[in-house]
N, CA, C and O atoms as CSV, one atom per row, in Angstrom:
chain,resi,resn,atom,element,x,y,z
A,1,MET,N,N,43.814,15.891,18.465
A,1,MET,CA,C,42.615,15.604,19.199
A,1,MET,C,C,41.671,14.766,18.349
A,1,MET,O,O,41.222,15.189,17.284
A,2,LYS,N,N,41.383,13.575,18.844
A,2,LYS,CA,C,40.523,12.638,18.139
A,2,LYS,C,C,39.234,12.411,18.922
A,2,LYS,O,O,38.807,11.267,19.084
A,3,LYS,N,N,38.617,13.466,19.403
A,3,LYS,CA,C,37.397,13.344,20.201
A,3,LYS,C,C,36.157,13.179,19.335
A,3,LYS,O,O,35.133,12.702,19.824
A,4,THR,N,N,36.220,13.560,18.053
A,4,THR,CA,C,35.050,13.520,17.193
A,4,THR,C,C,34.448,12.120,17.092
A,4,THR,O,O,33.235,11.992,17.258
A,5,PRO,N,N,35.232,11.045,16.826
A,5,PRO,CA,C,34.601,9.716,16.764
A,5,PRO,C,C,33.948,9.318,18.089
A,5,PRO,O,O,32.898,8.676,18.090
A,6,PHE,N,N,34.561,9.693,19.219
A,6,PHE,CA,C,33.979,9.358,20.517
A,6,PHE,C,C,32.649,10.072,20.713
A,6,PHE,O,O,31.678,9.468,21.167
A,7,VAL,N,N,32.603,11.356,20.373
A,7,VAL,CA,C,31.376,12.141,20.522
A,7,VAL,C,C,30.276,11.564,19.632
A,7,VAL,O,O,29.129,11.443,20.062
A,8,LEU,N,N,30.623,11.204,18.384
A,8,LEU,CA,C,29.631,10.615,17.486
A,8,LEU,C,C,29.124,9.279,18.022
A,8,LEU,O,O,27.939,8.972,17.889
A,9,ALA,N,N,29.995,8.489,18.618
A,9,ALA,CA,C,29.589,7.207,19.184
A,9,ALA,C,C,28.623,7.409,20.349
A,9,ALA,O,O,27.657,6.659,20.489
A,10,VAL,N,N,28.877,8.414,21.185
A,10,VAL,CA,C,27.989,8.706,22.315
A,10,VAL,C,C,26.622,9.155,21.801
A,10,VAL,O,O,25.595,8.735,22.333
A,11,ILE,N,N,26.601,10.000,20.779
A,11,ILE,CA,C,25.335,10.478,20.210
A,11,ILE,C,C,24.564,9.312,19.604
A,11,ILE,O,O,23.352,9.207,19.792
A,12,ALA,N,N,25.258,8.430,18.873
A,12,ALA,CA,C,24.598,7.279,18.262
A,12,ALA,C,C,24.042,6.348,19.333
A,12,ALA,O,O,22.930,5.839,19.189
A,13,ALA,N,N,24.790,6.120,20.395
A,13,ALA,CA,C,24.315,5.249,21.478
A,13,ALA,C,C,23.086,5.852,22.148
A,13,ALA,O,O,22.146,5.132,22.485
A,14,ALA,N,N,23.086,7.169,22.343
A,14,ALA,CA,C,21.933,7.828,22.956
A,14,ALA,C,C,20.700,7.715,22.051
A,14,ALA,O,O,19.588,7.505,22.536
A,15,ALA,N,N,20.899,7.854,20.760
A,15,ALA,CA,C,19.779,7.735,19.823
A,15,ALA,C,C,19.215,6.320,19.837
A,15,ALA,O,O,17.998,6.137,19.826
A,16,LEU,N,N,20.089,5.320,19.861
A,16,LEU,CA,C,19.627,3.933,19.919
A,16,LEU,C,C,18.895,3.646,21.220
A,16,LEU,O,O,17.899,2.923,21.228
A,17,GLN,N,N,19.384,4.209,22.316
A,17,GLN,CA,C,18.736,4.019,23.616
A,17,GLN,C,C,17.331,4.623,23.596
A,17,GLN,O,O,16.377,4.015,24.080
A,18,ALA,N,N,17.218,5.825,23.031
A,18,ALA,CA,C,15.906,6.484,22.962
A,18,ALA,C,C,14.956,5.687,22.078
A,18,ALA,O,O,13.772,5.561,22.393
A,19,ALA,N,N,15.467,5.151,20.975
A,19,ALA,CA,C,14.627,4.357,20.078
A,19,ALA,C,C,14.170,3.075,20.766
A,19,ALA,O,O,13.046,2.620,20.551
A,20,ALA,N,N,15.031,2.497,21.589
A,20,ALA,CA,C,14.673,1.256,22.281
A,20,ALA,C,C,13.607,1.509,23.341
A,20,ALA,O,O,12.788,0.632,23.619
A,21,VAL,N,N,13.611,2.686,23.928
A,21,VAL,CA,C,12.648,3.011,24.978
A,21,VAL,C,C,11.270,3.283,24.389
A,21,VAL,O,O,10.264,2.883,24.975
A,22,GLU,N,N,11.204,3.948,23.256
A,22,GLU,CA,C,9.940,4.346,22.639
A,22,GLU,C,C,9.779,3.683,21.268
A,22,GLU,O,O,9.909,4.362,20.250
A,23,PRO,N,N,9.499,2.383,21.213
A,23,PRO,CA,C,9.338,1.755,19.907
A,23,PRO,C,C,8.100,2.309,19.208
A,23,PRO,O,O,7.062,2.518,19.836
A,24,ARG,N,N,8.219,2.538,17.933
A,24,ARG,CA,C,7.115,3.071,17.151
A,24,ARG,C,C,6.254,1.917,16.656
A,24,ARG,O,O,6.761,0.958,16.072
A,25,THR,N,N,4.978,2.013,16.887
A,25,THR,CA,C,4.066,0.996,16.395
A,25,THR,C,C,3.439,1.483,15.100
A,25,THR,O,O,3.059,2.648,14.975
A,26,HIS,N,N,3.338,0.587,14.152
A,26,HIS,CA,C,2.766,0.910,12.848
A,26,HIS,C,C,1.328,0.428,12.782
A,26,HIS,O,O,0.915,-0.476,13.509
A,27,SER,N,N,0.591,1.048,11.904
A,27,SER,CA,C,-0.773,0.616,11.637
A,27,SER,C,C,-0.749,-0.825,11.138
A,27,SER,O,O,0.178,-1.209,10.424
A,28,PRO,N,N,-1.736,-1.622,11.493
A,28,PRO,CA,C,-1.794,-2.991,10.980
A,28,PRO,C,C,-2.028,-3.053,9.468
A,28,PRO,O,O,-1.972,-4.131,8.876
A,29,TRP,N,N,-2.283,-1.923,8.856
A,29,TRP,CA,C,-2.471,-1.855,7.408
A,29,TRP,C,C,-1.159,-1.682,6.654
A,29,TRP,O,O,-1.108,-1.924,5.448
A,30,VAL,N,N,-0.091,-1.264,7.347
A,30,VAL,CA,C,1.183,-0.974,6.676
A,30,VAL,C,C,1.715,-2.230,5.994
A,30,VAL,O,O,1.754,-3.306,6.590
A,31,GLY,N,N,2.118,-2.079,4.748
A,31,GLY,CA,C,2.695,-3.193,3.998
A,31,GLY,C,C,2.370,-3.089,2.521
A,31,GLY,O,O,1.788,-2.111,2.053
A,32,VAL,N,N,2.762,-4.119,1.810
A,32,VAL,CA,C,2.477,-4.226,0.381
A,32,VAL,C,C,1.438,-5.329,0.211
A,32,VAL,O,O,1.655,-6.470,0.620
A,33,TRP,N,N,0.322,-4.980,-0.392
A,33,TRP,CA,C,-0.802,-5.890,-0.594
A,33,TRP,C,C,-0.938,-6.131,-2.096
A,33,TRP,O,O,-0.822,-5.199,-2.892
A,34,GLN,N,N,-1.184,-7.380,-2.477
A,34,GLN,CA,C,-1.233,-7.681,-3.906
A,34,GLN,C,C,-2.379,-8.639,-4.223
A,34,GLN,O,O,-2.666,-9.571,-3.472
A,35,GLY,N,N,-3.017,-8.379,-5.351
A,35,GLY,CA,C,-4.057,-9.263,-5.859
A,35,GLY,C,C,-3.663,-9.763,-7.230
A,35,GLY,O,O,-3.002,-9.053,-7.988
A,36,GLU,N,N,-4.065,-10.985,-7.556
A,36,GLU,CA,C,-3.685,-11.596,-8.824
A,36,GLU,C,C,-4.848,-11.656,-9.798
A,36,GLU,O,O,-6.018,-11.698,-9.417
A,37,LEU,N,N,-4.478,-11.657,-11.071
A,37,LEU,CA,C,-5.425,-11.844,-12.159
A,37,LEU,C,C,-4.732,-12.739,-13.176
A,37,LEU,O,O,-3.650,-12.398,-13.655
A,38,ASP,N,N,-5.316,-13.848,-13.506
A,38,ASP,CA,C,-4.711,-14.824,-14.423
A,38,ASP,C,C,-3.315,-15.249,-13.980
A,38,ASP,O,O,-2.440,-15.490,-14.811
A,39,GLY,N,N,-3.108,-15.340,-12.645
A,39,GLY,CA,C,-1.823,-15.780,-12.114
A,39,GLY,C,C,-0.735,-14.725,-12.104
A,39,GLY,O,O,0.409,-15.025,-11.763
A,40,LEU,N,N,-1.067,-13.494,-12.471
A,40,LEU,CA,C,-0.108,-12.384,-12.485
A,40,LEU,C,C,-0.554,-11.314,-11.502
A,40,LEU,O,O,-1.739,-11.223,-11.181
A,41,PRO,N,N,0.397,-10.486,-11.011
A,41,PRO,CA,C,-0.018,-9.382,-10.141
A,41,PRO,C,C,-0.945,-8.430,-10.902
A,41,PRO,O,O,-0.527,-7.786,-11.864
A,42,GLY,N,N,-2.192,-8.347,-10.469
A,42,GLY,CA,C,-3.158,-7.470,-11.130
A,42,GLY,C,C,-3.253,-6.110,-10.466
A,42,GLY,O,O,-3.482,-5.103,-11.136
A,43,VAL,N,N,-3.078,-6.075,-9.137
A,43,VAL,CA,C,-3.153,-4.825,-8.392
A,43,VAL,C,C,-2.180,-4.913,-7.220
A,43,VAL,O,O,-2.067,-5.953,-6.572
A,44,THR,N,N,-1.487,-3.824,-6.958
A,44,THR,CA,C,-0.578,-3.732,-5.815
A,44,THR,C,C,-0.890,-2.455,-5.055
A,44,THR,O,O,-0.824,-1.359,-5.613
A,45,VAL,N,N,-1.233,-2.599,-3.773
A,45,VAL,CA,C,-1.509,-1.467,-2.897
A,45,VAL,C,C,-0.365,-1.398,-1.887
A,45,VAL,O,O,-0.101,-2.367,-1.175
A,46,THR,N,N,0.311,-0.255,-1.826
A,46,THR,CA,C,1.421,-0.055,-0.894
A,46,THR,C,C,1.001,0.991,0.124
A,46,THR,O,O,0.645,2.113,-0.238
A,47,LEU,N,N,1.042,0.616,1.413
A,47,LEU,CA,C,0.601,1.511,2.485
A,47,LEU,C,C,1.724,1.719,3.497
A,47,LEU,O,O,2.433,0.778,3.855
A,48,GLY,N,N,1.877,2.950,3.947
A,48,GLY,CA,C,2.864,3.282,4.964
A,48,GLY,C,C,2.328,4.365,5.878
A,48,GLY,O,O,1.345,5.033,5.556
A,49,ASP,N,N,2.983,4.536,7.028
A,49,ASP,CA,C,2.573,5.586,7.956
A,49,ASP,C,C,3.782,6.348,8.488
A,49,ASP,O,O,3.785,6.787,9.638
A,50,ASP,N,N,4.800,6.504,7.660
A,50,ASP,CA,C,6.031,7.181,8.063
A,50,ASP,C,C,5.793,8.612,8.546
A,50,ASP,O,O,6.486,9.081,9.449
A,51,ALA,N,N,4.830,9.302,7.960
A,51,ALA,CA,C,4.560,10.694,8.321
A,51,ALA,C,C,3.541,10.803,9.452
A,51,ALA,O,O,3.130,11.907,9.809
A,52,GLY,N,N,3.130,9.670,10.017
A,52,GLY,CA,C,2.160,9.691,11.111
A,52,GLY,C,C,0.780,9.243,10.679
A,52,GLY,O,O,0.124,8.491,11.401
A,53,ASP,N,N,0.326,9.682,9.527
A,53,ASP,CA,C,-0.956,9.253,8.977
A,53,ASP,C,C,-0.702,8.211,7.897
A,53,ASP,O,O,0.352,8.212,7.262
A,54,ILE,N,N,-1.664,7.327,7.692
A,54,ILE,CA,C,-1.486,6.310,6.660
A,54,ILE,C,C,-1.631,6.941,5.281
A,54,ILE,O,O,-2.477,7.810,5.070
A,55,GLY,N,N,-0.810,6.502,4.360
A,55,GLY,CA,C,-0.839,6.983,2.989
A,55,GLY,C,C,-0.295,5.896,2.085
A,55,GLY,O,O,0.185,4.866,2.558
A,56,GLY,N,N,-0.371,6.126,0.784
A,56,GLY,CA,C,0.187,5.114,-0.094
A,56,GLY,C,C,-0.167,5.310,-1.548
A,56,GLY,O,O,-0.546,6.393,-1.992
A,57,SER,N,N,-0.026,4.206,-2.276
A,57,SER,CA,C,-0.269,4.219,-3.712
A,57,SER,C,C,-0.879,2.890,-4.139
A,57,SER,O,O,-0.844,1.902,-3.405
A,58,VAL,N,N,-1.435,2.894,-5.340
A,58,VAL,CA,C,-1.968,1.671,-5.928
A,58,VAL,C,C,-1.497,1.619,-7.377
A,58,VAL,O,O,-1.465,2.635,-8.072
A,59,VAL,N,N,-1.135,0.424,-7.816
A,59,VAL,CA,C,-0.757,0.199,-9.211
A,59,VAL,C,C,-1.661,-0.891,-9.759
A,59,VAL,O,O,-1.706,-2.006,-9.240
A,60,PHE,N,N,-2.377,-0.545,-10.817
A,60,PHE,CA,C,-3.199,-1.515,-11.528
A,60,PHE,C,C,-2.409,-1.962,-12.748
A,60,PHE,O,O,-2.014,-1.136,-13.572
A,61,ASN,N,N,-2.178,-3.254,-12.868
A,61,ASN,CA,C,-1.487,-3.781,-14.042
A,61,ASN,C,C,-2.517,-4.139,-15.101
A,61,ASN,O,O,-3.569,-4.703,-14.796
A,62,VAL,N,N,-2.207,-3.810,-16.339
A,62,VAL,CA,C,-3.066,-4.159,-17.463
A,62,VAL,C,C,-2.652,-5.557,-17.898
A,62,VAL,O,O,-1.549,-5.756,-18.407
A,63,ILE,N,N,-3.543,-6.525,-17.694
A,63,ILE,CA,C,-3.258,-7.909,-18.060
A,63,ILE,C,C,-3.800,-8.148,-19.473
A,63,ILE,O,O,-4.983,-7.944,-19.748
A,64,MET,N,N,-2.909,-8.580,-20.347
A,64,MET,CA,C,-3.277,-8.868,-21.731
A,64,MET,C,C,-2.968,-10.325,-22.018
A,64,MET,O,O,-2.278,-10.979,-21.236
A,65,LYS,N,N,-3.463,-10.834,-23.117
A,65,LYS,CA,C,-3.184,-12.216,-23.513
A,65,LYS,C,C,-2.692,-12.250,-24.951
A,65,LYS,O,O,-3.189,-11.550,-25.833
A,66,GLU,N,N,-1.697,-13.093,-25.141
A,66,GLU,CA,C,-1.190,-13.339,-26.489
A,66,GLU,C,C,-1.097,-14.841,-26.651
A,66,GLU,O,O,-0.413,-15.513,-25.879
A,67,ASN,N,N,-1.789,-15.377,-27.663
A,67,ASN,CA,C,-1.860,-16.828,-27.876
A,67,ASN,C,C,-2.327,-17.549,-26.614
A,67,ASN,O,O,-1.869,-18.653,-26.320
A,68,GLY,N,N,-3.241,-16.922,-25.870
A,68,GLY,CA,C,-3.795,-17.517,-24.664
A,68,GLY,C,C,-2.951,-17.348,-23.413
A,68,GLY,O,O,-3.400,-17.693,-22.320
A,69,ALA,N,N,-1.729,-16.821,-23.550
A,69,ALA,CA,C,-0.838,-16.652,-22.398
A,69,ALA,C,C,-0.945,-15.225,-21.858
A,69,ALA,O,O,-0.723,-14.266,-22.597
A,70,PRO,N,N,-1.285,-15.079,-20.566
A,70,PRO,CA,C,-1.395,-13.726,-20.001
A,70,PRO,C,C,-0.018,-13.094,-19.779
A,70,PRO,O,O,0.960,-13.780,-19.481
A,71,TYR,N,N,0.030,-11.775,-19.932
A,71,TYR,CA,C,1.235,-11.009,-19.637
A,71,TYR,C,C,0.829,-9.606,-19.205
A,71,TYR,O,O,-0.276,-9.146,-19.493
A,72,ILE,N,N,1.744,-8.934,-18.508
A,72,ILE,CA,C,1.474,-7.567,-18.073
A,72,ILE,C,C,1.818,-6.635,-19.221
A,72,ILE,O,O,2.973,-6.535,-19.634
A,73,GLY,N,N,0.796,-5.954,-19.733
A,73,GLY,CA,C,0.977,-5.086,-20.889
A,73,GLY,C,C,1.112,-3.617,-20.546
A,73,GLY,O,O,1.384,-2.803,-21.428
A,74,GLY,N,N,0.929,-3.259,-19.282
A,74,GLY,CA,C,1.051,-1.862,-18.885
A,74,GLY,C,C,0.715,-1.693,-17.420
A,74,GLY,O,O,0.283,-2.626,-16.743
A,75,HIS,N,N,0.927,-0.472,-16.946
A,75,HIS,CA,C,0.701,-0.155,-15.536
A,75,HIS,C,C,-0.062,1.162,-15.438
A,75,HIS,O,O,0.107,2.058,-16.266
A,76,ASP,N,N,-0.893,1.262,-14.425
A,76,ASP,CA,C,-1.660,2.477,-14.163
A,76,ASP,C,C,-1.475,2.790,-12.674
A,76,ASP,O,O,-2.143,2.198,-11.826
A,77,ALA,N,N,-0.569,3.719,-12.361
A,77,ALA,CA,C,-0.206,4.019,-10.967
A,77,ALA,C,C,-0.930,5.262,-10.469
A,77,ALA,O,O,-1.123,6.224,-11.212
A,78,HIS,N,N,-1.334,5.225,-9.175
A,78,HIS,CA,C,-2.071,6.331,-8.570
A,78,HIS,C,C,-1.649,6.547,-7.119
A,78,HIS,O,O,-1.293,5.600,-6.418
A,79,VAL,N,N,-1.691,7.782,-6.685
A,79,VAL,CA,C,-1.540,8.125,-5.271
A,79,VAL,C,C,-2.920,8.015,-4.634
A,79,VAL,O,O,-3.913,8.452,-5.216
A,80,LEU,N,N,-2.981,7.431,-3.438
A,80,LEU,CA,C,-4.252,7.307,-2.735
A,80,LEU,C,C,-4.616,8.646,-2.105
A,80,LEU,O,O,-3.772,9.297,-1.490
A,81,THR,N,N,-5.880,9.058,-2.260
A,81,THR,CA,C,-6.354,10.300,-1.656
A,81,THR,C,C,-7.560,9.993,-0.775
A,81,THR,O,O,-8.184,8.940,-0.903
A,82,HIS,N,N,-7.875,10.909,0.105
A,82,HIS,CA,C,-9.039,10.820,0.990
A,82,HIS,C,C,-9.108,9.474,1.719
A,82,HIS,O,O,-10.157,8.831,1.761
A,83,LEU,N,N,-7.977,9.061,2.289
A,83,LEU,CA,C,-7.940,7.806,3.037
A,83,LEU,C,C,-8.725,7.937,4.335
A,83,LEU,O,O,-8.685,8.966,5.009
A,84,HIS,N,N,-9.433,6.872,4.660
A,84,HIS,CA,C,-10.207,6.841,5.900
A,84,HIS,C,C,-10.163,5.425,6.467
A,84,HIS,O,O,-10.475,4.461,5.769
A,85,LEU,N,N,-9.777,5.306,7.724
A,85,LEU,CA,C,-9.757,4.018,8.422
A,85,LEU,C,C,-10.933,3.932,9.377
A,85,LEU,O,O,-11.216,4.868,10.125
A,86,ASP,N,N,-11.613,2.794,9.341
A,86,ASP,CA,C,-12.704,2.537,10.273
A,86,ASP,C,C,-12.635,1.060,10.646
A,86,ASP,O,O,-13.279,0.222,10.016
A,87,GLY,N,N,-11.843,0.745,11.681
A,87,GLY,CA,C,-11.669,-0.648,12.106
A,87,GLY,C,C,-10.974,-1.472,11.050
A,87,GLY,O,O,-9.831,-1.193,10.689
A,88,ASP,N,N,-11.666,-2.499,10.546
A,88,ASP,CA,C,-11.104,-3.385,9.528
A,88,ASP,C,C,-11.399,-2.925,8.108
A,88,ASP,O,O,-11.242,-3.692,7.158
A,89,THR,N,N,-11.824,-1.681,7.963
A,89,THR,CA,C,-12.150,-1.157,6.637
A,89,THR,C,C,-11.333,0.103,6.343
A,89,THR,O,O,-11.274,1.030,7.151
A,90,LEU,N,N,-10.713,0.110,5.178
A,90,LEU,CA,C,-9.951,1.255,4.680
A,90,LEU,C,C,-10.634,1.714,3.403
A,90,LEU,O,O,-10.920,0.904,2.521
A,91,SER,N,N,-10.892,2.989,3.303
A,91,SER,CA,C,-11.459,3.517,2.066
A,91,SER,C,C,-10.524,4.591,1.531
A,91,SER,O,O,-9.841,5.276,2.293
A,92,PHE,N,N,-10.504,4.727,0.209
A,92,PHE,CA,C,-9.660,5.736,-0.430
A,92,PHE,C,C,-10.206,6.037,-1.817
A,92,PHE,O,O,-11.095,5.354,-2.326
A,93,GLU,N,N,-9.647,7.078,-2.405
A,93,GLU,CA,C,-10.011,7.455,-3.764
A,93,GLU,C,C,-8.752,7.570,-4.598
A,93,GLU,O,O,-7.664,7.801,-4.069
A,94,VAL,N,N,-8.903,7.406,-5.904
A,94,VAL,CA,C,-7.847,7.696,-6.860
A,94,VAL,C,C,-8.484,8.509,-7.979
A,94,VAL,O,O,-9.690,8.435,-8.212
A,95,ILE,N,N,-7.663,9.274,-8.657
A,95,ILE,CA,C,-8.155,10.069,-9.786
A,95,ILE,C,C,-7.890,9.290,-11.060
A,95,ILE,O,O,-6.742,8.983,-11.381
A,96,ARG,N,N,-8.949,8.973,-11.783
A,96,ARG,CA,C,-8.823,8.194,-13.017
A,96,ARG,C,C,-8.167,9.040,-14.094
A,96,ARG,O,O,-8.541,10.188,-14.333
A,97,LEU,N,N,-7.182,8.438,-14.733
A,97,LEU,CA,C,-6.502,9.135,-15.821
A,97,LEU,C,C,-7.460,9.310,-16.987
A,97,LEU,O,O,-8.348,8.485,-17.201
A,98,GLY,N,N,-7.283,10.352,-17.715
A,98,GLY,CA,C,-8.137,10.601,-18.875
A,98,GLY,C,C,-9.228,11.597,-18.570
A,98,GLY,O,O,-9.221,12.704,-19.109
A,99,ASP,N,N,-10.179,11.226,-17.705
A,99,ASP,CA,C,-11.296,12.133,-17.440
A,99,ASP,C,C,-11.213,12.802,-16.071
A,99,ASP,O,O,-12.033,13.668,-15.765
A,100,GLY,N,N,-10.236,12.418,-15.237
A,100,GLY,CA,C,-10.058,13.059,-13.934
A,100,GLY,C,C,-11.136,12.728,-12.914
A,100,GLY,O,O,-11.201,13.355,-11.858
A,101,ARG,N,N,-11.976,11.755,-13.216
A,101,ARG,CA,C,-13.051,11.357,-12.309
A,101,ARG,C,C,-12.486,10.613,-11.107
A,101,ARG,O,O,-11.554,9.822,-11.248
A,102,ASP,N,N,-13.045,10.861,-9.922
A,102,ASP,CA,C,-12.635,10.139,-8.726
A,102,ASP,C,C,-13.234,8.737,-8.743
A,102,ASP,O,O,-14.419,8.550,-9.020
A,103,LEU,N,N,-12.377,7.749,-8.435
A,103,LEU,CA,C,-12.844,6.382,-8.262
A,103,LEU,C,C,-12.746,6.060,-6.783
A,103,LEU,O,O,-11.732,6.354,-6.150
A,104,HIS,N,N,-13.780,5.464,-6.228
A,104,HIS,CA,C,-13.876,5.175,-4.802
A,104,HIS,C,C,-13.645,3.688,-4.540
A,104,HIS,O,O,-14.269,2.828,-5.161
A,105,PHE,N,N,-12.734,3.406,-3.606
A,105,PHE,CA,C,-12.385,2.030,-3.260
A,105,PHE,C,C,-12.608,1.783,-1.781
A,105,PHE,O,O,-12.465,2.684,-0.954
A,106,THR,N,N,-12.962,0.546,-1.462
A,106,THR,CA,C,-13.085,0.096,-0.088
A,106,THR,C,C,-12.295,-1.200,0.038
A,106,THR,O,O,-12.397,-2.088,-0.809
A,107,VAL,N,N,-11.508,-1.298,1.103
A,107,VAL,CA,C,-10.761,-2.525,1.392
A,107,VAL,C,C,-11.216,-3.001,2.757
A,107,VAL,O,O,-11.133,-2.269,3.743
A,108,HIS,N,N,-11.699,-4.237,2.806
A,108,HIS,CA,C,-12.163,-4.807,4.074
A,108,HIS,C,C,-11.303,-6.019,4.405
A,108,HIS,O,O,-11.239,-6.973,3.629
A,109,LYS,N,N,-10.636,-5.979,5.568
A,109,LYS,CA,C,-9.801,-7.105,5.983
A,109,LYS,C,C,-10.667,-8.307,6.309
A,109,LYS,O,O,-11.686,-8.195,6.991
A,110,THR,N,N,-10.240,-9.467,5.807
A,110,THR,CA,C,-10.906,-10.718,6.129
A,110,THR,C,C,-10.086,-11.513,7.146
A,110,THR,O,O,-10.640,-12.300,7.914
A,111,THR,N,N,-8.765,-11.308,7.148
A,111,THR,CA,C,-7.838,-11.827,8.156
A,111,THR,C,C,-6.782,-10.736,8.334
A,111,THR,O,O,-6.818,-9.747,7.602
A,112,PRO,N,N,-5.843,-10.873,9.275
A,112,PRO,CA,C,-4.819,-9.838,9.405
A,112,PRO,C,C,-3.992,-9.614,8.133
A,112,PRO,O,O,-3.455,-8.525,7.932
A,113,ASP,N,N,-3.885,-10.639,7.270
A,113,ASP,CA,C,-3.053,-10.510,6.076
A,113,ASP,C,C,-3.792,-10.702,4.759
A,113,ASP,O,O,-3.154,-10.846,3.716
A,114,THR,N,N,-5.118,-10.708,4.782
A,114,THR,CA,C,-5.899,-10.770,3.548
A,114,THR,C,C,-7.051,-9.782,3.630
A,114,THR,O,O,-7.507,-9.421,4.714
A,115,ALA,N,N,-7.511,-9.354,2.462
A,115,ALA,CA,C,-8.591,-8.380,2.410
A,115,ALA,C,C,-9.299,-8.472,1.067
A,115,ALA,O,O,-8.782,-9.060,0.117
A,116,GLN,N,N,-10.483,-7.886,1.000
A,116,GLN,CA,C,-11.235,-7.748,-0.232
A,116,GLN,C,C,-11.150,-6.297,-0.680
A,116,GLN,O,O,-11.517,-5.391,0.067
A,117,LEU,N,N,-10.670,-6.076,-1.888
A,117,LEU,CA,C,-10.611,-4.741,-2.488
A,117,LEU,C,C,-11.826,-4.596,-3.388
A,117,LEU,O,O,-12.062,-5.425,-4.268
A,118,HIS,N,N,-12.597,-3.537,-3.164
A,118,HIS,CA,C,-13.811,-3.319,-3.930
A,118,HIS,C,C,-13.788,-1.918,-4.522
A,118,HIS,O,O,-13.519,-0.940,-3.825
A,119,CYS,N,N,-14.073,-1.835,-5.808
A,119,CYS,CA,C,-14.214,-0.537,-6.467
A,119,CYS,C,C,-15.708,-0.250,-6.595
A,119,CYS,O,O,-16.451,-1.013,-7.212
A,120,ASP,N,N,-16.129,0.856,-6.004
A,120,ASP,CA,C,-17.553,1.179,-5.976
A,120,ASP,C,C,-18.102,1.616,-7.332
A,120,ASP,O,O,-19.298,1.480,-7.590
A,121,ASP,N,N,-17.234,2.139,-8.198
A,121,ASP,CA,C,-17.729,2.694,-9.461
A,121,ASP,C,C,-16.797,2.392,-10.636
A,121,ASP,O,O,-16.524,3.267,-11.458
A,122,CYS,N,N,-16.311,1.154,-10.709
A,122,CYS,CA,C,-15.363,0.786,-11.764
A,122,CYS,C,C,-15.962,-0.096,-12.842
A,122,CYS,O,O,-15.229,-0.607,-13.690
A,123,GLY,N,N,-17.257,-0.286,-12.835
A,123,GLY,CA,C,-17.872,-1.110,-13.865
A,123,GLY,C,C,-17.534,-2.575,-13.690
A,123,GLY,O,O,-17.889,-3.172,-12.674
A,124,GLY,N,N,-16.842,-3.177,-14.677
A,124,GLY,CA,C,-16.539,-4.608,-14.671
A,124,GLY,C,C,-15.645,-5.051,-13.525
A,124,GLY,O,O,-15.794,-6.164,-13.019
A,125,PHE,N,N,-14.715,-4.195,-13.108
A,125,PHE,CA,C,-13.838,-4.542,-11.988
A,125,PHE,C,C,-14.560,-4.159,-10.716
A,125,PHE,O,O,-14.776,-2.975,-10.458
A,126,SER,N,N,-14.931,-5.134,-9.923
A,126,SER,CA,C,-15.643,-4.753,-8.724
A,126,SER,C,C,-14.972,-5.241,-7.451
A,126,SER,O,O,-14.860,-4.476,-6.493
A,127,ARG,N,N,-14.510,-6.520,-7.407
A,127,ARG,CA,C,-13.993,-7.060,-6.151
A,127,ARG,C,C,-12.866,-8.032,-6.447
A,127,ARG,O,O,-12.959,-8.852,-7.361
A,128,THR,N,N,-11.804,-7.932,-5.667
A,128,THR,CA,C,-10.703,-8.886,-5.785
A,128,THR,C,C,-10.073,-9.119,-4.406
A,128,THR,O,O,-10.041,-8.227,-3.559
A,129,GLU,N,N,-9.585,-10.316,-4.215
A,129,GLU,CA,C,-8.892,-10.678,-2.980
A,129,GLU,C,C,-7.453,-10.161,-3.075
A,129,GLU,O,O,-6.785,-10.355,-4.091
A,130,ILE,N,N,-6.983,-9.505,-2.013
A,130,ILE,CA,C,-5.589,-9.077,-1.949
A,130,ILE,C,C,-4.974,-9.653,-0.680
A,130,ILE,O,O,-5.671,-9.901,0.304
A,131,ALA,N,N,-3.675,-9.860,-0.713
A,131,ALA,CA,C,-2.965,-10.417,0.431
A,131,ALA,C,C,-1.700,-9.612,0.674
A,131,ALA,O,O,-1.066,-9.128,-0.263
A,132,ARG,N,N,-1.338,-9.475,1.957
A,132,ARG,CA,C,-0.106,-8.772,2.307
A,132,ARG,C,C,1.067,-9.662,1.891
A,132,ARG,O,O,1.147,-10.821,2.300
A,133,ILE,N,N,1.972,-9.119,1.081
A,133,ILE,CA,C,3.143,-9.889,0.656
A,133,ILE,C,C,4.413,-9.415,1.324
A,133,ILE,O,O,5.427,-10.112,1.274
A,134,HIS,N,N,4.390,-8.245,1.952
A,134,HIS,CA,C,5.553,-7.707,2.698
A,134,HIS,C,C,5.053,-6.960,3.903
A,134,HIS,O,O,5.852,-6.425,4.672
């Protein structure tokens, strides 16, 4: 009896049919957003909504220079917390390594694929342009 492949094919076809009927729409924020510093990736924000709510991470690259040439000297990765969407504005927090202080960020879309990332309490780093790359 070779009914198992037939049964699996019927189940797979039914799953594809159900998926075709109810396409899942993603938040317009979903994707990988990147900002440059000295021509190198300075910040990468990755956003997804696989679990239903938007979530993600941010990686800040430490840009260093040697003989005037910039290079990435390190990475500072964080999980985004306290995410809040309000139209074209996304706000979130990250926990700063070392002292555990919360840093507050706001991202405001300027076009569907570009935005301004602003750190409310980061001192010298305050605002950078980011663009969706994926």
